[in-house]
C-alpha positions as a LaTeX table, in Angstrom:
\begin{tabular}{lrrr}
\hline
Residue & $x$ (\AA) & $y$ (\AA) & $z$ (\AA) \\
\hline
Met1 & $-9.83$ & $-13.28$ & 5.96 \\
Ser2 & $-9.81$ & $-11.22$ & 2.70 \\
Ala3 & $-13.32$ & $-11.41$ & 0.90 \\
Asp4 & $-11.65$ & $-12.66$ & $-2.24$ \\
Gly5 & $-9.87$ & $-15.56$ & $-0.01$ \\
Ala6 & $-6.35$ & $-14.66$ & $-0.86$ \\
Val7 & $-4.97$ & $-13.13$ & 2.43 \\
Ala8 & $-5.62$ & $-14.32$ & 6.07 \\
Ala9 & $-4.29$ & $-12.43$ & 8.88 \\
Thr10 & $-3.62$ & $-13.72$ & 12.24 \\
Ser11 & $-2.86$ & $-12.37$ & 15.93 \\
Arg12 & $-2.41$ & $-14.67$ & 19.15 \\
Gly13 & $-2.86$ & $-11.81$ & 21.41 \\
Glu14 & $-1.08$ & $-8.95$ & 23.54 \\
Gly15 & 2.69 & $-8.93$ & 22.55 \\
Glu16 & 2.50 & $-11.17$ & 19.62 \\
Pro17 & 3.08 & $-10.03$ & 16.46 \\
Leu18 & 0.56 & $-9.84$ & 13.36 \\
Arg19 & 0.94 & $-12.23$ & 10.82 \\
Leu20 & $-0.24$ & $-12.46$ & 6.99 \\
Tyr21 & $-0.41$ & $-15.35$ & 4.75 \\
Arg22 & $-1.25$ & $-15.63$ & 1.10 \\
Leu23 & $-3.87$ & $-18.41$ & 0.45 \\
Pro24 & $-4.15$ & $-21.31$ & $-0.24$ \\
Gly25 & $-0.82$ & $-22.34$ & 0.34 \\
Gly26 & $-0.31$ & $-20.43$ & 3.66 \\
Glu27 & 2.81 & $-18.71$ & 2.38 \\
Pro28 & 3.61 & $-16.04$ & 4.91 \\
Ile29 & 3.70 & $-12.54$ & 3.61 \\
Ser30 & 6.67 & $-10.51$ & 5.14 \\
Trp31 & 6.66 & $-6.79$ & 5.97 \\
Pro32 & 8.95 & $-4.42$ & 7.61 \\
Ser33 & 7.02 & $-2.24$ & 10.21 \\
Ala34 & 4.47 & $-4.68$ & 12.07 \\
Pro35 & 1.83 & $-2.79$ & 14.47 \\
Gln36 & 3.41 & $-2.88$ & 18.08 \\
Gly37 & 1.21 & $-3.28$ & 21.36 \\
Glu38 & $-1.81$ & $-4.98$ & 21.89 \\
Ile39 & $-3.82$ & $-5.64$ & 18.62 \\
Thr40 & $-7.57$ & $-5.30$ & 19.38 \\
Leu41 & $-8.86$ & $-5.78$ & 15.66 \\
Ile42 & $-7.74$ & $-6.78$ & 12.17 \\
Ala43 & $-9.99$ & $-5.99$ & 9.12 \\
Leu44 & $-8.86$ & $-7.00$ & 5.62 \\
Ser45 & $-10.31$ & $-4.84$ & 2.63 \\
Pro46 & $-12.58$ & $-6.50$ & 0.49 \\
Asp47 & $-10.00$ & $-6.99$ & $-2.17$ \\
Gly48 & $-6.99$ & $-7.97$ & 0.27 \\
Ser49 & $-4.82$ & $-5.13$ & $-0.67$ \\
Ala50 & $-4.77$ & $-3.52$ & 2.48 \\
Phe51 & $-6.09$ & $-4.09$ & 5.99 \\
Leu52 & $-7.02$ & $-2.04$ & 9.34 \\
Thr53 & $-5.29$ & $-2.97$ & 12.88 \\
Gly54 & $-6.79$ & $-1.35$ & 16.24 \\
Arg55 & $-4.87$ & $-1.19$ & 19.34 \\
Asp56 & $-5.61$ & $-0.86$ & 22.95 \\
Thr57 & $-4.82$ & 2.96 & 22.56 \\
Gly58 & $-8.13$ & 3.49 & 20.18 \\
Thr59 & $-5.56$ & 4.19 & 17.09 \\
Leu60 & $-6.55$ & 2.53 & 13.78 \\
His61 & $-3.73$ & 1.70 & 11.54 \\
Val62 & $-4.22$ & 1.27 & 7.57 \\
Trp63 & $-1.38$ & $-1.18$ & 6.01 \\
Glu64 & $-0.79$ & $-2.03$ & 2.45 \\
Val65 & $-0.56$ & $-5.79$ & 2.27 \\
Ala66 & 1.92 & $-6.05$ & $-0.67$ \\
Thr67 & 4.51 & $-3.72$ & 0.86 \\
Gly68 & 3.67 & $-3.93$ & 4.48 \\
Arg69 & 3.78 & $-0.25$ & 4.77 \\
Glu70 & 1.55 & 1.70 & 6.61 \\
Thr71 & $-0.40$ & 4.39 & 4.75 \\
Gly72 & $-2.44$ & 5.89 & 7.33 \\
Arg73 & $-3.59$ & 6.16 & 10.92 \\
Leu74 & $-6.68$ & 7.60 & 12.71 \\
Gly75 & $-7.74$ & 8.16 & 16.09 \\
Gly76 & $-6.10$ & 8.11 & 19.18 \\
Thr77 & $-9.17$ & 8.14 & 21.58 \\
Asp78 & $-7.36$ & 6.25 & 24.60 \\
Glu79 & $-9.98$ & 3.72 & 24.27 \\
Glu80 & $-9.83$ & 0.21 & 22.97 \\
Thr81 & $-10.62$ & 0.07 & 19.03 \\
Arg82 & $-12.80$ & $-2.92$ & 18.87 \\
Ala83 & $-14.74$ & $-2.76$ & 15.71 \\
Ala84 & $-13.89$ & $-1.31$ & 11.93 \\
Ala85 & $-15.29$ & $-1.88$ & 8.60 \\
Trp86 & $-14.31$ & $-1.33$ & 4.95 \\
Pro87 & $-17.01$ & 0.47 & 2.87 \\
Gly88 & $-18.67$ & $-2.30$ & 0.89 \\
Ala89 & $-17.33$ & $-5.38$ & 3.05 \\
Thr90 & $-19.86$ & $-7.58$ & 3.95 \\
Ser91 & $-19.49$ & $-9.99$ & 7.03 \\
\hline
\end{tabular}
């Protein structure tokens, strides 16, 4: 969930798509290029405008919530990415 409580992200695990929802109503946010492969982490930005997904390939993907567009990609270490955080985020 984003720090402002406006967006929630869910994934059921391997092979299942990542889903985003606007809160409090639970309206699905559609986006064209959902991440593929096993999602090992989801980290929403504090303001809910972007999120990271980690994969079993060690790659981090940066996504824009409003458009569903991938805006960046980091890594590729062949190791699972299990943790990531946004600057200024608290947990």
